[in-house]
C-alpha positions in Angstrom: 146.5 93.4 61.0 144.5 96.2 62.7 146.4 99.0 64.3 146.6 98.9 68.1 144.2 101.4 69.7 145.6 103.8 72.3 143.9 103.2 75.6 145.5 106.0 77.6 143.3 108.8 78.7 146.1 111.3 79.6 149.1 112.1 77.3 152.5 110.6 78.3 155.5 112.9 78.5 158.9 111.5 77.6 161.1 112.1 80.6 163.8 110.2 82.3 163.7 110.5 86.1 165.8 108.4 88.5 163.6 106.2 90.7 163.7 103.6 93.4 161.0 100.9 93.6 160.0 97.9 95.7 157.0 95.6 96.1 154.5 96.8 98.6 153.6 93.3 99.8 156.4 91.2 101.3 154.6 88.0 100.5 154.7 88.7 96.7 158.3 89.6 96.3 161.4 91.2 98.0 160.8 94.4 99.9 164.3 95.7 99.0 164.6 99.0 97.1 165.9 98.8 93.5 167.0 101.5 91.2 165.5 102.3 87.9 164.4 105.1 85.6 161.1 106.5 84.2 160.7 106.4 80.4 157.5 108.4 80.3 154.9 109.7 82.8 151.3 110.9 82.8 148.7 111.8 85.4 147.7 108.2 86.0 150.7 106.1 85.0 154.3 105.8 84.0 156.6 103.6 81.9 159.7 102.5 83.9 162.7 100.4 83.4 164.6 98.4 86.1 166.4 95.1 86.2 164.2 94.1 89.2 161.0 94.3 87.0 162.0 90.9 85.5 161.3 89.4 88.9 158.1 91.3 89.9 154.9 89.6 88.9 152.2 91.3 86.8 149.6 93.0 89.0 152.0 93.4 91.8 151.7 96.5 93.9 154.8 98.7 94.0 156.1 101.7 95.9 158.0 104.2 93.9 160.3 107.1 94.8 161.0 109.6 92.0 164.0 111.8 92.4 163.4 114.9 90.2 166.5 116.8 89.2 166.9 120.4 88.2 167.4 120.9 84.5 170.3 123.2 83.5 169.2 126.8 83.9 166.1 125.9 86.0 166.5 127.4 89.4 162.9 127.5 90.5 163.5 124.5 92.9 167.0 124.3 94.3 166.8 120.9 95.9 163.7 119.0 94.8 162.4 116.5 97.3 161.7 112.8 96.3 158.1 112.1 95.3 156.5 109.0 96.8 153.7 107.1 95.0 152.2 103.6 94.7 150.9 101.7 91.7 150.2 98.4 90.1 152.3 96.7 87.4 149.9 96.5 84.4 152.3 95.3 81.6 155.9 94.0 81.5 158.6 93.4 78.9 160.7 90.7 80.5 163.5 91.1 77.9 164.1 94.8 78.5 163.0 95.0 82.2 160.4 97.7 81.2 157.0 97.9 82.7 153.9 100.1 82.8 152.7 101.2 86.2 149.1 102.4 86.8 149.4 104.9 89.7 147.0 104.9 92.6 145.0 108.0 93.3 
């Protein structure tokens, strides 16, 4: 069996950030916000986990709100604002509720 080649252009950084996400198109799935968490993130994508991802179809467009938090001892930003972004679900693991999101520029 040949090893899987890494297709990512940008390195992923392991970080857990609380998120909310929903489908961008009401015809595809529910437009309700659901909670989740990032597993890793890069310039053009992120790995996320959320129970709603079991219901979202592959290639669905999603809206994501990231809620960065100050790390202990990091006082550069007192109250970080949520970061809004959109992307497309490019892979899913139905068992764990994990997915890969390619972010839109």
